[in-house]
C-alpha positions in Angstrom: -21.6 19.0 -1.0 -22.5 20.1 2.5 -20.5 22.9 4.1 -19.9 22.8 7.8 -18.7 25.4 10.2 -16.2 24.2 12.7 -14.0 25.9 15.3 -10.6 24.7 16.4 -7.6 25.9 18.4 -5.3 28.1 16.4 -2.4 25.7 16.8 -4.4 22.8 15.3 -5.5 25.1 12.4 -1.9 26.0 11.8 -0.8 22.3 11.8 -3.6 21.4 9.3 -2.6 24.3 7.0 1.0 23.1 7.1 -0.1 19.6 6.4 -2.2 20.7 3.4 0.8 22.5 2.0 3.0 19.4 2.4 0.4 17.2 0.7 -0.4 19.6 -2.0 -4.1 19.5 -1.2 -6.4 22.3 -0.3 -7.2 22.8 3.4 -10.7 21.5 2.9 -9.4 18.4 1.0 -6.8 17.8 3.8 -9.4 17.9 6.5 -11.7 15.6 4.5 -8.9 13.2 3.9 -8.0 13.0 7.5 -11.6 12.6 8.7 -12.2 9.9 6.1 -9.0 8.1 7.1 -10.0 8.2 10.8 -13.5 6.9 10.1 -12.3 4.2 7.7 -10.1 2.4 10.2 -11.4 -0.3 12.4 -11.5 0.1 16.2 -8.4 -2.0 16.9 -6.4 0.1 14.5 -7.8 3.3 16.0 -6.9 2.1 19.5 -3.4 1.1 18.3 -2.8 4.5 16.6 -3.9 6.4 19.7 -1.7 4.1 21.8 1.3 5.0 19.5 0.6 8.7 20.1 0.5 8.1 23.9 3.7 6.0 23.7 5.5 8.9 21.9 4.4 11.3 24.6 5.5 9.0 27.4 8.9 8.2 25.7 9.6 11.9 25.4 8.6 12.5 29.1 10.8 9.5 30.2 13.9 10.3 28.1 13.6 14.1 27.8 13.8 13.9 24.0 11.4 13.3 21.2 11.7 10.0 19.3 12.1 11.9 16.0 15.1 14.0 17.2 17.1 11.6 19.4 18.4 8.2 18.4 18.0 6.7 21.8 14.4 7.9 22.2 13.8 6.5 18.7 15.1 3.1 19.7 12.8 3.0 22.7 9.9 4.2 20.7 10.4 1.4 18.1 10.7 -1.2 20.9 7.5 0.0 22.5 5.6 -0.1 19.2 6.9 -3.6 18.4 5.8 -4.7 21.9 2.3 -3.3 21.4 2.0 -5.1 18.0 3.2 -8.4 19.5 0.3 -8.2 22.1 -2.2 -7.6 19.3 -0.9 -10.3 16.9 -3.7 -12.7 15.9 -3.3 -16.4 15.9 -3.2 -18.4 12.7 -1.3 -18.7 9.4 0.5 -15.8 7.8 -0.2 -16.9 4.2 -2.9 -15.1 2.2 -5.6 -16.5 0.0 -6.9 -14.5 -3.0 -5.9 -10.9 -2.9 -8.4 -9.0 -5.2 -6.8 -5.6 -4.6 -3.1 -6.7 -4.7 -0.5 -4.7 -6.5 2.5 -6.6 -5.3 3.0 -10.2 -6.5 5.0 -11.3 -3.5 3.4 -11.6 -0.1 6.7 -12.2 1.7 6.6 -11.0 5.3 9.8 -9.1 4.7 8.8 -7.4 1.5 5.1 -6.5 1.2 5.0 -4.2 4.3 8.2 -2.4 3.4 6.9 -1.7 -0.1 3.5 -0.4 1.2 5.3 1.9 3.7 7.6 3.2 1.0 4.8 3.9 -1.4 2.8 5.8 1.2 5.8 7.7 2.3 6.5 8.8 -1.3 2.8 9.3 -2.2 0.5 9.8 0.8 -2.6 9.5 -1.3 -1.4 6.3 -3.0 -4.4 4.2 -1.8 -6.8 6.3 -3.9 -4.4 7.1 -6.7 -4.6 6.3 -10.4 -1.1 4.7 -9.9 -2.5 2.1 -7.5 -5.5 1.4 -9.7 -3.1 0.8 -12.7 -0.9 -1.5 -10.6 -3.9 -3.4 -9.3 -5.2 -3.9 -12.8 -1.8 -5.0 -14.1 -1.4 -7.5 -11.2 -4.8 -9.0 -11.9 -3.9 -9.3 -15.7 -0.7 -11.1 -14.8 -2.7 -13.4 -12.4 -5.1 -14.3 -15.3 -2.1 -15.1 -17.5 -0.6 -17.3 -14.8 -3.9 -19.2 -14.5 -4.0 -19.8 -18.2 -0.5 -21.2 -18.2 -1.3 -23.4 -15.2 -4.0 -25.4 -17.2 -1.7 -26.1 -20.1 1.1 -28.6 -20.2 3.1 -26.2 -22.5 4.3 -23.0 -20.9 3.1 -19.7 -22.4 6.4 -18.7 -24.1 6.6 -22.2 -25.8 3.1 -21.9 -27.0 3.8 -18.5 -28.5 6.9 -19.9 -30.2 4.8 -22.8 -31.7 2.2 -20.3 -32.9 4.9 -18.2 -34.6 6.4 -21.3 -36.3 3.0 -22.4 -37.6 2.4 -18.9 -38.9 5.8 -18.9 -40.7 5.1 -22.3 -42.2 1.6 -21.1 -43.4 3.2 -18.1 -45.0 5.8 -20.3 -46.8 3.1 -22.6 -48.1 1.1 -19.7 -49.4 4.2 -18.3 -51.2 4.9 -21.8 -52.7 1.3 -21.9 -54.1 1.7 -18.5 -55.7 4.8 -19.5 -57.6 
């Protein structure tokens, strides 16, 4: 691993240290995580996030209160973000095709985003966590089971019941032969 020497304003260093304490990561891991995150996002997302930061500053300047401490400023901040998102909305369908990294079976427009937000709020490193990997694998396993049942006229629970009945009948025949 390469070590780099970097200088930064004291206030920024203090904010990074506080963030590392909140996240439970070392200062170095916090810096790496933040840099990786900023480099991983596409240009449109980066522009949007920078715009949100500018919106927050402008709302505070306009209202005299930060969005996070005043209900009215918060409402204006939300409206501004929604307006910015509306301008950026792409044309086309809202349904998804195959989702190879899905963890949530429902792609409802009202549910998926809320679940993603809640997970990241509760566990900021959720994206690279073992929990996400487990949920992804579990979702894929369930998808394979669904595909198996799609190609059969008999639903999976009914086939399992048939298998158990045959097994019971076989056991009874074997007992009858032993007598």
